[in-house]
N, C-alpha and C positions, 0 to 999 in steps of 0.2 A: 504494500500500500504506500502511495506517495506521501511523504511527510509534510508536503506543503498543501496539496489540494485534497488529500485523503481519498483519492480515486485509485482504481486498480489498473489503469492503462499504462503499465510500464513495459518497455521493450528494450532489447539489447541496443547498446550504444557503442559501436566499434571504435569510435574515436575517444571514448571516455577512459577514465582511470579506475583502477581497482581490480579485484579478482573477478567481479561480475558487473562490469560497467552497464548502467541502465539510464534511460531517459523517460520522463513522463510525457506521454503524447498530449496531455491536457494542459499542463502548466509549464512544461519545459524544464522542470527540475532534473538535475543530473546527479548521479552518485553511484556508490558501490552497493549493488543489491545484496551482496553477501553480508553487509553490515546492518541491513534493515531488519527490524523485528518482524516476525511472522504474525500477521493479524488477520482475523476472519472478519470480513465486512458484515455489518448487521444492517438490516433494512431500517432506515430511520423514519419511515412514514412520510417522506416528502412526496408531494404530488407534482406533476408537471415534468418538463423536459430535464433530462440528465445534464450534468456538466459537460459530458462529451458532446451531446447534441447541441448544446448552446455554443460550445467552442467551435464546432464544425460550421455552425450557422453564423459565426462572427459576432456572437452576442455575449461572449465571456472573455475577459482579458485578465491577466495576472500582472501585478506590479510587485516586483521583488526588490526590497530596499535593504541593503546591508549597511549597518551602522558601525562606526569605529569603536564604540563602546555601548554600554546599556543606555538607551535613549533618555534624554532629559525631558521634562515636561514641555519645555519650549520647543524641542524638536518634534515631539508627538503632536503638539498643537499645530506646528507648521505643516506637518504631513496631512493632518486631518483637514486643515483649511484648504490646502492646495488641491486635495482630491475630493473635497466636499463630503467628508465622512462624518458620521455621528458617533462612531466608536472604533476602537482599534486594539488588537492584542499586541502587547508590548514584549519585545525581545530584541536582541542584536540583529536578528534577521526577521524582517517584517514582510508578510505576503498579504496583499490586498486583492480581492476579487472585485472586478468592475464589469458592468454591463456594456460599457463602451470603452474604446481605446482612449487613454488620456492624450490630450493634444501635446504637441512639442513644447509649448510654453509651460505646461504643468510639469512635464518630465524635467525640463531644464530648471524650473523652480525647486523641484525636489533635490536635484543634484547640487544646487547652491546652498541648501540648508546646512548649517554647521553641524558636523557629526555624521553626515551621510558619506559613506565610502563609495557606494555603487548603487545604481538604479537600473533595473532591467524590466522591460515590458514584453510579455509573451502573449 
């Protein structure tokens, strides 16, 4: 199961690193499948299209933000204002799911926030 989007659409990644390099077809996460814990997906009762269907339809995007250290309140506020969010899970690596691709100005604003190391949109 992908640690970022919690979906099961993992496939081999020949250009990746590790014993079992994999990539998530939904959010673009890459890593070593040998290091992932084995999880059994449980039906969560959601109705409507799956993440895979939304991604294929161009209605789901992931913004991955790597921070230099644990994000400050100021950085979190900046991310939330830039992406028009009402809530955010906090860690050094933040993954945000959006229904539309953020525009270039938003991505550039995220990159300029103090404490942001890297921004990737998939």
